[in-house]
Gaussian input, Z-matrix of N, CA and C with variables (Angstrom, degrees):
# hf/3-21g

backbone

0 1
 N
 C     1     B1
 C     2     B2     1     A1
 N     3     B3     2     A2     1     D1
 C     4     B4     3     A3     2     D2
 C     5     B5     4     A4     3     D3
 N     6     B6     5     A5     4     D4
 C     7     B7     6     A6     5     D5
 C     8     B8     7     A7     6     D6
 N     9     B9     8     A8     7     D7
 C    10    B10     9     A9     8     D8
 C    11    B11    10    A10     9     D9
 N    12    B12    11    A11    10    D10
 C    13    B13    12    A12    11    D11
 C    14    B14    13    A13    12    D12
 N    15    B15    14    A14    13    D13
 C    16    B16    15    A15    14    D14
 C    17    B17    16    A16    15    D15
 N    18    B18    17    A17    16    D16
 C    19    B19    18    A18    17    D17
 C    20    B20    19    A19    18    D18
 N    21    B21    20    A20    19    D19
 C    22    B22    21    A21    20    D20
 C    23    B23    22    A22    21    D21
 N    24    B24    23    A23    22    D22
 C    25    B25    24    A24    23    D23
 C    26    B26    25    A25    24    D24
 N    27    B27    26    A26    25    D25
 C    28    B28    27    A27    26    D26
 C    29    B29    28    A28    27    D27
 N    30    B30    29    A29    28    D28
 C    31    B31    30    A30    29    D29
 C    32    B32    31    A31    30    D30
 N    33    B33    32    A32    31    D31
 C    34    B34    33    A33    32    D32
 C    35    B35    34    A34    33    D33
 N    36    B36    35    A35    34    D34
 C    37    B37    36    A36    35    D35
 C    38    B38    37    A37    36    D36
 N    39    B39    38    A38    37    D37
 C    40    B40    39    A39    38    D38
 C    41    B41    40    A40    39    D39
 N    42    B42    41    A41    40    D40
 C    43    B43    42    A42    41    D41
 C    44    B44    43    A43    42    D42
 N    45    B45    44    A44    43    D43
 C    46    B46    45    A45    44    D44
 C    47    B47    46    A46    45    D45
 N    48    B48    47    A47    46    D46
 C    49    B49    48    A48    47    D47
 C    50    B50    49    A49    48    D48
 N    51    B51    50    A50    49    D49
 C    52    B52    51    A51    50    D50
 C    53    B53    52    A52    51    D51
 N    54    B54    53    A53    52    D52
 C    55    B55    54    A54    53    D53
 C    56    B56    55    A55    54    D54
 N    57    B57    56    A56    55    D55
 C    58    B58    57    A57    56    D56
 C    59    B59    58    A58    57    D57
 N    60    B60    59    A59    58    D58
 C    61    B61    60    A60    59    D59
 C    62    B62    61    A61    60    D60
 N    63    B63    62    A62    61    D61
 C    64    B64    63    A63    62    D62
 C    65    B65    64    A64    63    D63
 N    66    B66    65    A65    64    D64
 C    67    B67    66    A66    65    D65
 C    68    B68    67    A67    66    D66
 N    69    B69    68    A68    67    D67
 C    70    B70    69    A69    68    D68
 C    71    B71    70    A70    69    D69
 N    72    B72    71    A71    70    D70
 C    73    B73    72    A72    71    D71
 C    74    B74    73    A73    72    D72
 N    75    B75    74    A74    73    D73
 C    76    B76    75    A75    74    D74
 C    77    B77    76    A76    75    D75
 N    78    B78    77    A77    76    D76
 C    79    B79    78    A78    77    D77
 C    80    B80    79    A79    78    D78
 N    81    B81    80    A80    79    D79
 C    82    B82    81    A81    80    D80
 C    83    B83    82    A82    81    D81
 N    84    B84    83    A83    82    D82
 C    85    B85    84    A84    83    D83
 C    86    B86    85    A85    84    D84
 N    87    B87    86    A86    85    D85
 C    88    B88    87    A87    86    D86
 C    89    B89    88    A88    87    D87
 N    90    B90    89    A89    88    D88
 C    91    B91    90    A90    89    D89
 C    92    B92    91    A91    90    D90
 N    93    B93    92    A92    91    D91
 C    94    B94    93    A93    92    D92
 C    95    B95    94    A94    93    D93
 N    96    B96    95    A95    94    D94
 C    97    B97    96    A96    95    D95
 C    98    B98    97    A97    96    D96
 N    99    B99    98    A98    97    D97
 C   100   B100    99    A99    98    D98
 C   101   B101   100   A100    99    D99
 N   102   B102   101   A101   100   D100
 C   103   B103   102   A102   101   D101
 C   104   B104   103   A103   102   D102
 N   105   B105   104   A104   103   D103
 C   106   B106   105   A105   104   D104
 C   107   B107   106   A106   105   D105
 N   108   B108   107   A107   106   D106
 C   109   B109   108   A108   107   D107
 C   110   B110   109   A109   108   D108
 N   111   B111   110   A110   109   D109
 C   112   B112   111   A111   110   D110
 C   113   B113   112   A112   111   D111
 N   114   B114   113   A113   112   D112
 C   115   B115   114   A114   113   D113
 C   116   B116   115   A115   114   D114
 N   117   B117   116   A116   115   D115
 C   118   B118   117   A117   116   D116
 C   119   B119   118   A118   117   D117
 N   120   B120   119   A119   118   D118
 C   121   B121   120   A120   119   D119
 C   122   B122   121   A121   120   D120
 N   123   B123   122   A122   121   D121
 C   124   B124   123   A123   122   D122
 C   125   B125   124   A124   123   D123
 N   126   B126   125   A125   124   D124
 C   127   B127   126   A126   125   D125
 C   128   B128   127   A127   126   D126
 N   129   B129   128   A128   127   D127
 C   130   B130   129   A129   128   D128
 C   131   B131   130   A130   129   D129
 N   132   B132   131   A131   130   D130
 C   133   B133   132   A132   131   D131
 C   134   B134   133   A133   132   D132
 N   135   B135   134   A134   133   D133
 C   136   B136   135   A135   134   D134
 C   137   B137   136   A136   135   D135
 N   138   B138   137   A137   136   D136
 C   139   B139   138   A138   137   D137
 C   140   B140   139   A139   138   D138
 N   141   B141   140   A140   139   D139
 C   142   B142   141   A141   140   D140
 C   143   B143   142   A142   141   D141
 N   144   B144   143   A143   142   D142
 C   145   B145   144   A144   143   D143
 C   146   B146   145   A145   144   D144
 N   147   B147   146   A146   145   D145
 C   148   B148   147   A147   146   D146
 C   149   B149   148   A148   147   D147
 N   150   B150   149   A149   148   D148
 C   151   B151   150   A150   149   D149
 C   152   B152   151   A151   150   D150
 N   153   B153   152   A152   151   D151
 C   154   B154   153   A153   152   D152
 C   155   B155   154   A154   153   D153
 N   156   B156   155   A155   154   D154
 C   157   B157   156   A156   155   D155
 C   158   B158   157   A157   156   D156
 N   159   B159   158   A158   157   D157
 C   160   B160   159   A159   158   D158
 C   161   B161   160   A160   159   D159
 N   162   B162   161   A161   160   D160
 C   163   B163   162   A162   161   D161
 C   164   B164   163   A163   162   D162
 N   165   B165   164   A164   163   D163
 C   166   B166   165   A165   164   D164
 C   167   B167   166   A166   165   D165
 N   168   B168   167   A167   166   D166
 C   169   B169   168   A168   167   D167
 C   170   B170   169   A169   168   D168
 N   171   B171   170   A170   169   D169
 C   172   B172   171   A171   170   D170
 C   173   B173   172   A172   171   D171

   B1=1.4529
   B2=1.5213
   B3=1.3170
   B4=1.4592
   B5=1.5194
   B6=1.3343
   B7=1.4583
   B8=1.5228
   B9=1.3271
   B10=1.4654
   B11=1.5349
   B12=1.3240
   B13=1.4564
   B14=1.5207
   B15=1.3077
   B16=1.4570
   B17=1.5309
   B18=1.3400
   B19=1.4677
   B20=1.5246
   B21=1.3262
   B22=1.4639
   B23=1.5267
   B24=1.3098
   B25=1.4659
   B26=1.5256
   B27=1.3315
   B28=1.4665
   B29=1.5205
   B30=1.3172
   B31=1.4662
   B32=1.5214
   B33=1.3110
   B34=1.4587
   B35=1.5275
   B36=1.3239
   B37=1.4692
   B38=1.5298
   B39=1.3386
   B40=1.4721
   B41=1.5207
   B42=1.3277
   B43=1.4659
   B44=1.5271
   B45=1.3109
   B46=1.4722
   B47=1.5247
   B48=1.3276
   B49=1.4655
   B50=1.5301
   B51=1.3261
   B52=1.4677
   B53=1.5250
   B54=1.3045
   B55=1.4720
   B56=1.5252
   B57=1.3262
   B58=1.4623
   B59=1.5290
   B60=1.3356
   B61=1.4607
   B62=1.5236
   B63=1.3298
   B64=1.4695
   B65=1.5229
   B66=1.3135
   B67=1.4575
   B68=1.5346
   B69=1.3345
   B70=1.4632
   B71=1.5238
   B72=1.3223
   B73=1.4631
   B74=1.5213
   B75=1.3222
   B76=1.4685
   B77=1.5245
   B78=1.3172
   B79=1.4678
   B80=1.5307
   B81=1.3213
   B82=1.4645
   B83=1.5265
   B84=1.3283
   B85=1.4679
   B86=1.5230
   B87=1.3199
   B88=1.4663
   B89=1.5322
   B90=1.3151
   B91=1.4580
   B92=1.5293
   B93=1.3307
   B94=1.4635
   B95=1.5242
   B96=1.3410
   B97=1.4637
   B98=1.5351
   B99=1.3337
   B100=1.4641
   B101=1.5209
   B102=1.3241
   B103=1.4537
   B104=1.5332
   B105=1.3118
   B106=1.4642
   B107=1.5193
   B108=1.3264
   B109=1.4653
   B110=1.5228
   B111=1.3093
   B112=1.4671
   B113=1.5271
   B114=1.3232
   B115=1.4625
   B116=1.5258
   B117=1.3242
   B118=1.4628
   B119=1.5265
   B120=1.3146
   B121=1.4606
   B122=1.5329
   B123=1.3127
   B124=1.4674
   B125=1.5236
   B126=1.3272
   B127=1.4599
   B128=1.5325
   B129=1.3141
   B130=1.4609
   B131=1.5293
   B132=1.3239
   B133=1.4643
   B134=1.5311
   B135=1.3243
   B136=1.4645
   B137=1.5320
   B138=1.3510
   B139=1.4577
   B140=1.5154
   B141=1.3220
   B142=1.4648
   B143=1.5186
   B144=1.3146
   B145=1.4615
   B146=1.5222
   B147=1.3330
   B148=1.4670
   B149=1.5195
   B150=1.3254
   B151=1.4539
   B152=1.5231
   B153=1.3410
   B154=1.4688
   B155=1.5316
   B156=1.3147
   B157=1.4586
   B158=1.5291
   B159=1.3154
   B160=1.4704
   B161=1.5175
   B162=1.3371
   B163=1.4644
   B164=1.5352
   B165=1.3418
   B166=1.4684
   B167=1.5196
   B168=1.3149
   B169=1.4481
   B170=1.5206
   B171=1.3231
   B172=1.4706
   B173=1.5191
   A1=108.98
   A2=116.51
   A3=121.61
   A4=108.84
   A5=114.95
   A6=120.85
   A7=110.22
   A8=116.78
   A9=119.76
   A10=110.44
   A11=117.05
   A12=121.55
   A13=112.76
   A14=117.26
   A15=121.52
   A16=109.06
   A17=118.52
   A18=120.56
   A19=114.52
   A20=118.28
   A21=120.24
   A22=111.47
   A23=116.57
   A24=120.13
   A25=109.86
   A26=116.40
   A27=120.56
   A28=110.51
   A29=117.30
   A30=121.74
   A31=110.68
   A32=116.32
   A33=120.77
   A34=111.24
   A35=116.17
   A36=120.66
   A37=111.29
   A38=116.57
   A39=120.86
   A40=110.79
   A41=117.67
   A42=119.31
   A43=112.23
   A44=117.27
   A45=120.15
   A46=110.66
   A47=116.40
   A48=120.24
   A49=110.74
   A50=116.38
   A51=120.54
   A52=110.77
   A53=116.67
   A54=120.55
   A55=112.02
   A56=116.14
   A57=119.82
   A58=115.38
   A59=117.55
   A60=117.90
   A61=116.83
   A62=119.03
   A63=119.84
   A64=112.50
   A65=114.99
   A66=122.26
   A67=112.81
   A68=116.56
   A69=120.21
   A70=110.52
   A71=115.49
   A72=120.52
   A73=110.47
   A74=117.38
   A75=120.70
   A76=111.19
   A77=116.42
   A78=121.10
   A79=110.51
   A80=117.00
   A81=120.86
   A82=110.56
   A83=116.83
   A84=121.05
   A85=111.79
   A86=116.40
   A87=119.94
   A88=110.94
   A89=116.14
   A90=120.71
   A91=112.40
   A92=116.63
   A93=120.81
   A94=112.98
   A95=115.59
   A96=121.65
   A97=111.34
   A98=114.70
   A99=120.82
   A100=109.51
   A101=115.88
   A102=122.50
   A103=110.42
   A104=116.40
   A105=122.26
   A106=111.49
   A107=117.27
   A108=120.78
   A109=111.87
   A110=117.74
   A111=120.47
   A112=111.06
   A113=116.86
   A114=120.65
   A115=109.79
   A116=116.17
   A117=120.59
   A118=110.10
   A119=117.32
   A120=121.51
   A121=111.13
   A122=117.11
   A123=120.60
   A124=111.05
   A125=117.03
   A126=119.63
   A127=111.60
   A128=117.22
   A129=121.17
   A130=110.57
   A131=116.62
   A132=120.28
   A133=111.56
   A134=117.03
   A135=122.09
   A136=111.13
   A137=116.60
   A138=120.62
   A139=115.73
   A140=118.11
   A141=121.68
   A142=111.00
   A143=115.35
   A144=121.82
   A145=108.19
   A146=115.53
   A147=119.90
   A148=110.01
   A149=116.24
   A150=123.06
   A151=106.67
   A152=116.30
   A153=121.05
   A154=111.83
   A155=117.49
   A156=120.59
   A157=112.90
   A158=115.70
   A159=121.01
   A160=111.98
   A161=116.45
   A162=124.30
   A163=111.53
   A164=113.62
   A165=119.33
   A166=109.79
   A167=114.88
   A168=121.39
   A169=107.78
   A170=115.77
   A171=120.24
   A172=109.58
   D1=135.02
   D2=177.89
   D3=-91.11
   D4=119.50
   D5=-179.81
   D6=-93.55
   D7=155.27
   D8=175.96
   D9=-58.84
   D10=141.58
   D11=-179.94
   D12=-86.73
   D13=-29.20
   D14=178.71
   D15=-70.41
   D16=125.53
   D17=-176.70
   D18=-57.59
   D19=-36.59
   D20=-178.99
   D21=-70.64
   D22=-39.22
   D23=177.36
   D24=-69.91
   D25=-39.75
   D26=176.28
   D27=-61.15
   D28=-44.65
   D29=178.02
   D30=-57.18
   D31=-48.74
   D32=-179.83
   D33=-61.49
   D34=-45.32
   D35=-179.36
   D36=-61.60
   D37=-50.82
   D38=-177.20
   D39=-63.20
   D40=-46.93
   D41=-179.52
   D42=-63.93
   D43=-35.30
   D44=176.77
   D45=-65.99
   D46=-44.00
   D47=177.86
   D48=-61.53
   D49=-43.81
   D50=179.48
   D51=-62.82
   D52=-43.85
   D53=-178.97
   D54=-65.53
   D55=-42.99
   D56=-170.71
   D57=-90.86
   D58=-26.74
   D59=-169.14
   D60=-132.70
   D61=-20.82
   D62=-170.41
   D63=-127.78
   D64=144.99
   D65=179.90
   D66=-83.04
   D67=-17.22
   D68=-177.99
   D69=-158.58
   D70=164.23
   D71=175.95
   D72=-65.55
   D73=-37.72
   D74=177.44
   D75=-59.58
   D76=-44.15
   D77=179.97
   D78=-63.76
   D79=-43.66
   D80=178.44
   D81=-59.78
   D82=-48.92
   D83=-177.51
   D84=-63.16
   D85=-41.14
   D86=179.12
   D87=-65.50
   D88=-44.65
   D89=-177.85
   D90=-65.90
   D91=-40.48
   D92=-177.68
   D93=-92.36
   D94=-0.48
   D95=179.85
   D96=54.80
   D97=53.38
   D98=178.15
   D99=-123.07
   D100=155.99
   D101=-176.32
   D102=-81.75
   D103=115.42
   D104=-177.92
   D105=-60.83
   D106=-43.98
   D107=-176.97
   D108=-62.42
   D109=-36.22
   D110=178.55
   D111=-65.71
   D112=-40.91
   D113=178.51
   D114=-65.77
   D115=-48.15
   D116=-179.19
   D117=-60.07
   D118=-43.58
   D119=-178.83
   D120=-65.46
   D121=-46.30
   D122=-178.61
   D123=-63.01
   D124=-45.00
   D125=-179.08
   D126=-73.99
   D127=-30.55
   D128=175.36
   D129=-64.35
   D130=-40.11
   D131=179.36
   D132=-65.87
   D133=-20.06
   D134=177.02
   D135=-94.82
   D136=2.78
   D137=176.51
   D138=95.48
   D139=14.23
   D140=-177.94
   D141=-112.93
   D142=146.16
   D143=-179.77
   D144=-132.06
   D145=142.21
   D146=179.19
   D147=-74.62
   D148=131.16
   D149=175.89
   D150=-111.96
   D151=106.92
   D152=-176.76
   D153=-64.33
   D154=-34.92
   D155=179.94
   D156=-64.10
   D157=-36.43
   D158=177.77
   D159=-93.64
   D160=-12.80
   D161=-177.46
   D162=54.78
   D163=50.54
   D164=175.82
   D165=-162.80
   D166=162.76
   D167=174.21
   D168=-85.76
   D169=133.41
   D170=178.80
   D171=-130.88

């Protein structure tokens, strides 16, 4: 799956997927066959961190 390259669009896409369809980031990555570390790294470089309790990047 090709993910958005822009960090803000990626943030919006991932958080929407987490809110609407997945219980965790691990579940989302497994289902969509995407690399979790790449998402975490890209969003971290934009100042966002995954919060498992809220199940979203903040």
